[in-house]
C-alpha positions, 0 to 999 in steps of 0.5 A: 690597843710585839728572833733579833729585831725581825731584821735590822734593815727591816727595822730601820725601814719600818721605823722610818716609814712609820715616824716620817723622820729624818735619818738622825731622828729615825735612829733616835726613835728606833733606839727607844724601842725595846728589842724583839727578844724582850717583847717575846719574854714580856708576852711569855711572862704575861702567859705564865709560859716557860720559853722551853714550852713555847713555839713562836708562829709570829714576832713582828714590829707593827703600828697602829694610830701612831703607836709602835708595838710588837705582835707576838703569837706562839703556842704552848700546851696545846693553846694559841696565845697572842700578845701586843707589846708596847715597843717603847715600854715593854708593856703588854697592851693586848692579850688573847688566848685563841683557843679559849676564845674559840671554846667560848665562842663554841659554847654559845653559838647562838651569840651573834652580836659580833663576828667573834661571838662578843659583845664589842668594846662599845657595849662593854663601855655602855654597860659599865657606864650604865651600872656606874650611873655616870655619862661618858662625857663626864669621864676622862680618861676611859680605856676598854680593852679585851683580855682573858681571866682564866680562859674567859674572854673579858672587857676590862673598862676603866674610867675616871670621874672628876668633881669640881672640889678636886675629888676623882672617883676611879672605876674598874669593871671586868665584863664578860665579852660574850654574855655582857655580865659584870664579873667584878666592879671596883672603885675608889675616891682620890684627890687631885689638884687642878692648876690653870685648868690642867689635871695634875696628878702623880699618875702622870708626868708634869709639863716640865718633865715632858719638856725636858724630855723633848728638848734633849732630842734637839740639842741646842733648842731651849724653852722659847722654841718649844710649845706643848699641851696635854691631850687625850687620845682613846682613854690615854693621856698624852702630850703633844708639841712642837719645837722650831729651831735652826730652820727645822720644825719638830712635831712630837707626841709623848706618853704622859705616863711613861714619857716614851716618845710615841711619835716624832716628825721633822721637816724643814720650815722652808718645805 
C-alpha cells in the first residue's frame, strides 16, 4: 500500500480519470479527499519532523489499484523521507526513510534476495505464518506493509484467524526487511459474532451503515435500488455495491473501516 491541491484543474482532471464518473460524481469524489497541505502535515507528524526543518521534493495525488493517495517526499536533517497518505482518510499507509534504507543496504552488500536488498513481502508473510503455525487460507484479512522502526526497514505483518466458535486470534509481527528476523510478535484472542455467514465486528461498519453512505450519494434512491456485499482486497475489507436509479447505474466500493468511498462509477443503463 500523498502547496494547495497540486493545481485545482489538474486535481479535477486526475480525479475524473481515476473514478470514471460523471461531472457531478467527480465533484463528490474530489470533495471527499483531504487537501495537499493536510497530507503533508500527516507525513511530517508521522516522521516527527517540524515543518520548518523540511524541504519538500514531491507532493502529488496518485492512484494505485483504485485507491487515491498523496505521495509526499521531503528531506530533513540530512535524511530523505517518503510517505503515502490515504487521500480519503489522511492515514499514512506507507512510510520510508530513504537514507536509512540505503545505509541498511550498504551494511549488507551480500544480501541480494531483492533488488533493494530486502526479503520482499511474500517472504515476510511466509515467515510470520510459519512462526504462527497457520495456513494463509485460514486467515482473513492479511496485511503486509514496509515500514521503518528507529531507522531499520521492517515489514509489519498483521492477520487474524477465525474459529468456528466465534473466537478470533489476531497476530501482529514485525520482521526485519533485510535479515528476515522476527523483531517482535504479539497476538490476542477476541470474540466476534457470525450472522448469516457475514463477519460482524466493532472494527468495521455494518452493512446498514454502508447502505446509508451509498444512498446519500444518489438522492431519491432507496434500499430497493441498491445491492451490496462485503469483500476483501489485499488484506482490507471493503463493501462493493450497485445502485440502479432513474436510468443510471452506479457502481461503488466503500472502505469497511472508515466508510470512505474508494471508487465510484456512474453510467447510463442504456449505454
